[in-house]
C-alpha positions in Angstrom: 16.3 -11.0 20.9 17.8 -7.9 20.1 16.8 -6.2 16.9 17.7 -3.1 15.0 15.1 -1.8 12.2 16.6 0.8 9.7 13.6 2.9 8.3 10.5 3.8 10.2 8.1 3.7 7.2 5.1 1.9 6.7 6.7 -1.4 6.7 9.5 -0.8 9.3 7.3 0.6 11.9 4.5 -2.2 11.7 7.0 -4.8 12.0 9.1 -3.2 14.4 5.9 -2.6 16.7 4.5 -6.1 16.5 8.0 -7.7 17.2 8.6 -5.6 20.2 4.9 -6.5 21.2 5.9 -10.5 21.7 8.9 -9.4 23.7 12.0 -8.4 21.2 13.9 -5.6 22.1 14.0 -3.4 19.1 15.5 0.0 18.1 14.2 1.8 15.3 16.7 4.1 13.4 15.8 6.8 10.9 17.7 10.0 9.6 14.3 11.9 9.8 14.6 13.8 13.3 11.4 15.0 13.2 9.5 11.5 12.8 11.8 10.3 15.7 11.0 12.9 18.0 7.2 12.6 17.3 7.4 9.0 17.6 9.2 9.3 21.2 6.4 11.5 22.0 4.0 9.0 21.1 2.7 10.4 18.0 2.3 7.8 15.1 2.9 9.6 11.9 0.5 6.9 9.7 -3.1 5.8 10.2 -3.2 1.9 10.6 -5.9 0.4 12.4 -4.3 -1.0 16.1 -0.9 0.6 15.5 -0.8 3.4 17.7 -1.6 1.5 20.8 0.6 -1.2 20.2 3.7 1.5 19.4 2.9 3.6 22.6 2.4 0.6 25.0 5.9 -1.1 24.0 7.4 2.2 24.1 6.3 2.9 27.6 7.4 -0.5 28.5 11.0 -0.2 26.9 10.6 -2.9 24.3 10.7 -0.3 21.3 13.1 2.7 20.9 13.5 5.5 18.2 16.8 7.2 17.5 18.8 8.8 14.6 22.1 7.4 16.3 22.9 4.7 13.7 26.0 3.7 15.6 24.3 3.0 18.7 21.6 1.2 16.9 24.0 -1.1 14.6 25.6 -2.0 18.2 22.1 -3.2 19.5 20.9 -5.8 17.5 22.3 -9.1 16.4 19.7 -8.9 13.4 19.8 -5.8 11.2 16.5 -5.2 9.3 16.5 -3.0 6.4 13.1 -1.4 5.9 13.8 1.7 4.1 12.0 2.7 1.1 12.8 1.8 -2.7 10.9 4.5 -4.5 10.6 4.1 -8.3 13.2 5.9 -10.4 12.3 7.9 -13.3 12.3 5.0 -15.7 10.1 2.9 -13.0 13.1 0.6 -11.6 13.6 0.5 -8.0 16.0 3.1 -6.3 18.5 1.0 -4.3 20.4 4.2 -3.0 18.7 4.4 0.6 19.0 0.1 1.1 22.6 0.3 -0.1 23.1 3.5 2.3 22.1 1.4 5.0 24.4 -1.6 4.2 27.3 0.8 4.2 26.3 2.1 7.6 25.9 -1.5 9.0 29.6 -2.3 7.6 30.9 1.0 8.8 29.4 0.8 12.4 29.3 -3.2 13.1 31.4 -4.5 15.8 30.3 -8.1 16.2 28.7 -10.8 14.0 25.6 -9.8 12.2 22.4 -11.0 10.3 21.5 -8.5 8.1 17.8 -9.2 6.7 16.3 -7.6 3.6 12.8 -6.3 4.5 12.4 -3.9 1.8 11.0 -4.7 -1.6 14.0 -4.9 -3.8 14.5 -6.6 -7.3 16.2 -9.6 -7.5 20.1 -9.7 -6.7 19.9 -6.8 -4.1 20.9 -9.1 -1.1 24.1 -9.7 -2.9 24.6 -6.1 -3.6 24.1 -5.2 0.4 26.6 -8.3 0.8 28.9 -6.7 -1.6 28.7 -3.1 0.0 29.1 -4.5 3.5 32.2 -6.7 2.6 33.6 -3.6 0.9 33.2 -1.4 3.9 34.6 -3.9 6.4 37.6 -4.5 3.9 38.5 -0.5 4.2 38.0 -0.6 7.9 40.3 -3.6 8.1 37.6 -5.7 9.7 37.4 -8.6 7.6 37.1 -10.9 10.5 33.9 -9.6 11.2 31.1 -12.5 10.2 27.7 -11.5 9.0 25.3 -12.9 6.5 22.6 -11.4 4.3 19.1 -12.9 4.3 15.8 -11.8 2.3 12.5 -11.6 4.4 9.8 -10.0 2.3 7.0 -8.4 4.1 3.5 -9.3 2.7 1.1 -6.4 4.4 -1.9 -4.9 3.5 -2.6 -1.4 4.4 -5.7 -1.1 6.7 -4.8 -4.6 8.4 -1.2 -4.5 8.6 -0.8 -5.0 12.3 -3.1 -8.1 12.0 -1.1 -9.5 9.0 1.8 -9.3 11.1 0.6 -10.8 14.1 -1.1 -13.8 12.4 0.8 -14.0 9.1 -0.5 -16.4 6.4 3.6 -17.1 5.3 6.7 -16.1 6.4 9.4 -16.4 3.9 12.8 -16.4 4.5 15.7 -16.4 1.7 18.9 -18.0 2.9 21.5 -20.6 2.3 22.8 -20.6 6.1 21.4 -23.2 8.5 22.9 -20.8 11.1 20.9 -17.9 10.0 17.6 -20.1 9.3 18.0 -21.1 13.0 18.1 -17.3 14.2 15.1 -16.4 11.9 13.0 -19.1 13.2 13.7 -18.1 16.9 12.8 -14.3 15.8 9.3 -15.2 14.0 8.6 -18.2 16.8 5.7 -16.4 18.6 4.0 -16.3 15.2 4.7 -19.8 14.1 3.0 -21.8 16.8 -0.5 -22.7 15.3 1.3 -24.4 12.4 4.2 -24.2 10.1 4.3 -21.1 8.1 7.8 -20.3 7.4 8.8 -21.3 4.1 12.8 -21.3 3.6 14.3 -20.8 -0.1 17.1 -19.2 -1.6 17.6 -15.6 -1.3 17.1 -14.7 -5.1 13.6 -16.7 -5.2 12.7 -15.0 -1.6 13.2 -11.4 -3.4 11.4 -12.6 -6.4 8.6 -14.1 -4.3 7.4 -10.6 -3.2 7.3 -8.9 -6.9 5.3 -12.3 -8.1 2.9 -12.1 -5.4 1.9 -8.4 -5.9 1.8 -8.7 -9.7 -0.3 -11.5 -9.5 -2.9 -9.6 -7.4 -2.6 -6.5 -9.5 -3.4 -8.9 -12.5 -6.6 -10.1 -11.0 -7.8 -6.5 -10.5 -6.8 -5.4 -13.8 -8.3 -8.4 -15.2 -11.8 -7.9 -13.6 -11.8 -4.2 -14.5 -11.4 -5.3 -18.1 -14.3 -7.8 -17.9 -16.3 -4.8 -16.2 -15.9 -2.5 -18.9 -16.8 -5.1 -21.5 -19.7 -6.4 -19.6 -21.0 -2.6 -19.7 -21.0 -2.9 -23.7 -22.6 -6.5 -23.9 -25.3 -5.6 -21.4 -24.0 -7.9 -18.4 -24.1 -7.0 -14.9 -20.5 -7.6 -13.5 -21.4 -8.0 -9.7 -23.2 -11.2 -10.9 -20.1 -12.5 -13.0 -18.4 -11.9 -10.1 -20.3 -14.2 -7.8 -20.4 -16.7 -10.3 -16.8 -17.0 -11.0 -15.8 -16.2 -7.7 -17.5 -19.5 -6.5 -14.9 -21.4 -8.5 -12.3 -22.4 -5.7 -9.6 -22.1 -8.3 -10.8 -18.2 -8.9 -11.9 -17.3 -5.4 -13.5 -14.3 -4.1 -10.3 -12.1 -3.2 -9.3 -9.3 -5.7 -12.0 -9.7 -8.3 -13.9 -6.6 -7.3 -13.9 -4.5 -10.3 -13.4 -0.4 -9.6 -11.4 2.5 -10.3 -8.0 0.6 -10.4 -5.6 -0.2 -7.9 -3.2 2.5 -6.1 -0.9 2.8 -3.0 2.5 2.4 -2.4 3.2 -1.1 -3.4 1.1 -2.5 -6.6 1.7 0.3 -8.9 5.6 0.5 -7.8 6.0 -3.1 -8.0 4.6 -3.8 -11.4 6.7 -1.6 -12.9 9.8 -2.6 -11.0 9.5 -6.0 -12.4 9.0 -4.8 -16.0 12.2 -3.1 -15.7 13.6 -6.1 -14.2 12.3 -8.0 -17.1 13.9 -5.8 -19.7 17.2 -5.6 -17.9 17.2 -9.4 -19.0 16.0 -8.8 -22.2 12.7 -10.5 -21.6 9.2 -9.0 -22.7 6.8 -8.9 -19.8 3.7 -8.4 -22.1 1.4 -9.3 -19.4 2.6 -6.8 -16.9 2.8 -4.1 -19.5 -0.9 -4.9 -20.0 -1.7 -5.0 -16.7 -0.2 -1.4 -16.0 -1.9 -0.2 -19.0 -5.2 -1.1 -18.1 -4.8 0.1 -14.6 -3.8 3.6 -15.9 -6.9 3.5 -18.0 -9.1 2.2 -15.4 -8.7 5.3 -13.2 -10.4 7.7 -15.9 -13.4 5.7 -16.3 -15.4 7.5 -13.4 -14.5 11.0 -14.9 -15.5 9.6 -18.6 -18.8 8.6 -17.1 -19.4 12.0 -15.5 -18.4 13.9 -18.4 -20.6 12.0 -21.0 -23.5 12.3 -18.4 -23.0 16.3 -18.4 -22.4 16.3 -22.1 -18.8 17.7 -21.6 -19.9 20.7 -19.9 -18.5 20.6 -16.5 -17.1 24.1 -15.9 -18.8 25.7 -12.8 -20.2 22.4 -11.7 -19.5 21.2 -8.3 -19.1 17.4 -7.3 -19.2 15.8 -4.1 -16.4 13.0 -3.6 -16.6 10.5 -1.1 -13.3 8.9 -0.5 -9.5 9.9 -1.0 -7.5 7.3 0.3 -6.8 4.5 -2.3 -8.5 1.9 -0.2 -10.2 2.0 3.2 -8.7 1.7 6.4 -5.6 3.9 5.6 -4.8 7.5 4.9 -2.7 6.6 2.1 -3.2 8.6 -1.3 -0.4 7.3 -3.1 -1.3 6.7 -6.8 -4.9 6.9 -5.4 -7.7 6.9 -8.2 -9.4 9.7 -6.5 -6.3 11.9 -7.2 -6.6 11.2 -10.9 -10.5 11.9 -10.8 -10.0 15.1 -9.0 -7.3 16.4 -11.2 -9.4 15.6 -14.4 -12.5 17.6 -13.0 -10.5 20.6 -11.8 -8.8 20.5 -15.3 -12.4 20.7 -16.7 -13.2 23.7 -14.4 -15.2 21.9 -11.9 -15.0 22.3 -7.9 -14.9 19.1 -5.7 -16.6 19.0 -2.2 -14.4 16.0 -0.6 -14.8 13.8 2.3 -13.0 11.0 3.7 -12.7 9.4 7.3 -8.9 9.4 7.4 -7.2 11.2 4.5 -8.2 14.5 4.9 -4.8 15.9 6.2 -3.0 13.9 3.6 -5.1 15.8 0.9 -4.4 19.1 2.5 -0.8 18.4 2.3 -0.8 17.0 -1.2 -2.9 19.7 -2.9 -2.7 22.9 -0.3 -5.2 25.3 -0.4 -7.4 25.6 -3.8 -10.6 27.3 -4.7 -11.8 24.3 -6.2 -11.5 22.2 -3.3 -13.4 21.8 -0.6 -12.6 19.5 2.3 -15.9 18.7 4.5 -15.9 17.6 7.7 -18.7 14.9 7.1 -19.9 13.0 4.3 -23.3 14.6 4.3 -21.6 18.1 4.1 -20.0 17.5 1.2 -23.3 16.8 -0.4 -24.8 20.0 -0.2 -25.6 21.5 -3.0 -23.4 19.4 -5.4 -24.5 18.5 -8.7 -23.7 14.6 -8.4 -22.0 12.1 -5.9 -18.8 10.3 -7.0 -17.6 7.5 -4.8 -13.9 6.5 -5.1 -13.2 4.5 -2.0 -15.4 1.7 -0.6 -15.2 3.0 3.3 -17.8 0.9 5.4 -19.3 4.4 6.5 -20.5 5.0 2.8 -22.2 1.6 2.4 -25.6 2.2 3.9 -26.6 6.0 3.4 -29.9 7.7 3.7 -30.9 7.8 0.0 -33.8 10.4 0.4 -31.3 13.0 2.3 -29.0 12.2 -0.4 -31.4 13.2 -2.9 -32.2 16.0 -1.2 -28.9 17.3 -0.7 -28.1 17.2 -4.7 -28.8 19.6 -7.1 -29.0 16.7 -9.8 -30.0 13.3 -8.1 -27.3 11.0 -9.9 -24.5 8.9 -8.3 -21.1 8.0 -10.0 -20.3 5.0 -7.8 -16.5 3.8 -8.7 -16.9 0.8 -6.1 -20.2 -0.7 -7.0 -21.3 -0.3 -3.2 -25.1 -0.1 -3.9 -27.7 -2.2 -5.3 -29.2 -0.4 -8.7 -32.6 -1.1 -8.0 -32.6 0.1 -4.6 -30.9 3.4 -5.6 -33.4 3.9 -8.7 -36.5 3.2 -6.4 -35.4 6.6 -4.0 -35.6 8.4 -7.8 -31.6 8.6 -8.1 -30.0 7.8 -11.4 -27.0 5.4 -10.7 -23.9 4.9 -12.7 -21.3 2.4 -11.5 -18.7 -0.2 -13.0 -19.6 -2.9 -15.4 -23.4 -2.6 -15.0 -25.9 -0.7 -16.9 -27.1 2.7 -15.5 -30.3 2.5 -13.5 
């Protein structure tokens, strides 16, 4: 099938590449000329396991193309997929200006029937606004004869495993009331729907809402577990044992109940805020969602508070090794990462940070530039040298089995503040290292 994807960000690029991989002809359009040029040269601007290979191979095969020519891109695709950003406005609501700008472009350039698919995470009712904007633009052109439909097809990608999530989706949500549109969407996703029926078809508004509800549910599990972890510390319980105990209940499960420093990234924080604003718009008090956000904001300061208490508020002149900058492993994304809150608090207190992350070093440099109080180190071992303590903010696999003896020798003070509960406190204690984690008593 011929497909056009507007937006070569995280969602658009991954989805476009995977659709090209199974044989569809995909044209990706973006207003960023530099990004388009780099992609045409084989440079993938984001880190995502497996993505670069798929993009390069399908670009070489001619199944995926990148362009700034919106008119040619619209003419190419029978399906027009909108995957542009919906950044939060100052009040937390989703900003739809890019989505509606694409809708206007489609209405201005289309010369045949189109199915417009909303892939961006958008508030309930956005597809109706897209439909109205296209219809309005066609009317101005005097081309009301051109048929089109607008469907919702939210994404459920996890950064760090997005390619796998696309290749083997656990569900494909399609919001449409048109049998013709449903048939086209079934054809588009047929290569991913062979093992068993994964497509769930519903009305457009329910599909739009499903995306928000899913992310907010996961964010709620994380915030709940962090609240339990903070309470466990006060009660002398070990949250890791509690996690195993409650996770064994199939009604709860083990996913998303790891205590830590809170959620970050481009989805959960933005989507929780956006749904709160949506609720306010219909005069509904989203008490639970507001509590989820409040707990998460507070949780990002927990590790700094532990460090500050340990050093009795005297952090000025101290140097801290920081393992992990990205908001989660297997990505270079630092958007709303807990590590940023931690670093900024340390700097404000007069401390220096020696940081290492397997993928997010360039991103950190781009965000913070050159600073006297930030040293980006080439290895995790280098970050330890001469540091007063080790702080862990991201649970990369390469951090899970360090040499504790070497770690102790490198640190000025043998103490670890672990925001991801990577280690067994008894093992760390045997090596003569003091260990502070989340929801467990200090060892």
